[in-house]
VMD Tcl script that draws the C-alpha trace (Angstrom):
set ca {
  {0.00 0.00 0.00}
  {1.28 3.44 -0.94}
  {0.35 6.62 0.92}
  {-0.95 9.49 -1.17}
  {-3.37 12.40 -1.11}
  {-6.29 13.39 -3.30}
  {-8.16 16.69 -3.49}
  {-11.97 16.91 -3.52}
  {-13.75 20.28 -3.43}
  {-10.69 21.91 -1.90}
  {-10.23 19.18 0.74}
  {-6.99 17.26 0.87}
  {-7.84 13.67 1.73}
  {-5.19 11.23 2.92}
  {-5.37 7.89 1.12}
  {-3.61 4.59 0.70}
  {-3.54 2.95 -2.70}
  {-2.95 -0.66 -3.64}
  {-0.71 -0.79 -6.72}
  {-1.89 -4.32 -7.57}
  {-5.68 -3.81 -7.58}
  {-5.81 0.02 -7.89}
  {-8.15 0.29 -4.89}
  {-8.06 3.53 -2.91}
  {-8.92 3.80 0.78}
  {-9.59 7.27 2.21}
  {-8.59 8.00 5.81}
  {-11.81 7.66 7.91}
  {-11.38 11.02 9.69}
  {-10.81 12.87 6.42}
  {-13.80 11.12 4.87}
  {-16.03 12.13 7.83}
  {-14.91 15.78 7.62}
  {-15.62 15.78 3.89}
  {-19.11 14.34 4.50}
  {-19.75 17.04 7.14}
  {-18.76 19.65 4.55}
  {-21.13 18.17 1.96}
  {-23.99 18.16 4.51}
  {-23.46 21.85 5.32}
  {-22.95 22.71 1.66}
  {-26.29 21.12 0.75}
  {-28.16 23.13 3.39}
  {-29.79 26.43 2.60}
  {-29.62 29.03 5.36}
  {-32.10 31.89 5.45}
  {-30.61 34.98 7.09}
  {-31.85 38.54 7.40}
  {-30.14 41.57 5.94}
  {-29.87 44.41 8.43}
  {-29.02 48.04 7.89}
  {-25.96 49.00 9.98}
  {-24.65 52.54 9.51}
  {-24.30 53.09 5.76}
  {-24.05 49.38 4.96}
  {-26.07 46.21 5.09}
  {-25.02 43.26 7.23}
  {-25.93 39.59 7.32}
  {-25.11 37.04 9.98}
  {-23.18 33.88 9.13}
  {-24.81 30.86 10.77}
  {-22.85 29.43 13.71}
  {-22.89 25.98 12.08}
  {-20.78 27.29 9.18}
  {-18.33 29.19 11.41}
  {-17.95 26.19 13.76}
  {-17.20 23.93 10.78}
  {-14.55 26.35 9.49}
  {-12.92 26.52 12.93}
  {-13.00 22.70 13.11}
  {-11.08 22.57 9.86}
  {-8.48 24.86 11.44}
  {-8.84 27.40 8.67}
  {-7.62 30.81 9.73}
  {-10.34 33.40 9.79}
  {-8.89 36.90 9.60}
  {-10.81 40.05 10.39}
  {-10.97 40.72 6.65}
  {-12.81 38.58 4.11}
  {-13.03 39.03 0.38}
  {-16.47 39.87 -1.01}
  {-17.29 40.11 -4.69}
  {-20.37 40.43 -6.86}
  {-20.04 37.17 -8.81}
  {-23.10 37.53 -11.07}
  {-26.55 39.05 -10.87}
  {-28.18 37.77 -7.68}
  {-25.00 36.09 -6.37}
  {-22.38 37.39 -3.95}
  {-19.27 35.40 -3.07}
  {-17.56 35.62 0.32}
  {-14.06 34.17 0.66}
  {-12.66 33.51 4.15}
  {-8.96 33.51 4.86}
  {-8.41 36.53 2.63}
  {-5.24 38.39 3.59}
  {-5.01 42.06 2.79}
  {-1.68 42.65 1.08}
  {-2.00 46.41 1.25}
}
mol new
graphics top color blue
foreach p $ca { graphics top sphere $p radius 0.5 }
foreach p [lrange $ca 0 end-1] q [lrange $ca 1 end] { graphics top cylinder $p $q radius 0.2 }
display resetview
């Protein structure tokens, strides 16, 4: 068995591969974390927009923030927000301001 890694939806999953039969076994903990991600990804959260000062604000559900902390992703004070297409805004965590 040979150790290797595969990437799925941005997740790096540890695996072992059998060179004889080409079977791949994913590390159980990595597989569980990936399944947790898919469960959260498939949920739709309804949140309210609020007017705060001269801007609007939304709250990010605790379930999403807890999952991100579990994955040990660094959440800086700054995030990157962009208008992806009409009716869709993208929010990227872990954005580091280089300026």
